[in-house]
Steps between C-alpha positions, in 0.01 A plus 500: 500500500762507232871476566777694337860384473793683352808298405839652397619288211847678497527479121410707195520196272164478328515132441577415869226752615245332272596158637463627857162655429379171343607309814331752728174502306486117521541510879250776583136405563234734382743719315382855432821649352870437454702805392856622476546824696777726605738725298677211338205261507690258720221466757217256452168602661242225544144552620293183571265338744777274632876518453748258667795745481761257627416249234483766228841652587662164541378385154604825338849458655531140386305465174543847351865513590470809717679403830498851631123555469343608832167595641469880547154521652187293566165589646134586434413687184255782536 
């Protein structure tokens, strides 16, 4: 079953969001999609076979320069 994770990037900066998406895509196994959602597009939605959310969020915080990024939700994708 596929997993779905939603991460709040807490930024509207397109360059930082792009960097965060690149990091998340590299960490997700069997990636199906990676999209920005929400009114301001500051939420990153990942759908993949496997997602290590702790690692993804940690790397986004450290490598993308988004220390306030946080995991909104994680679970099975229908």
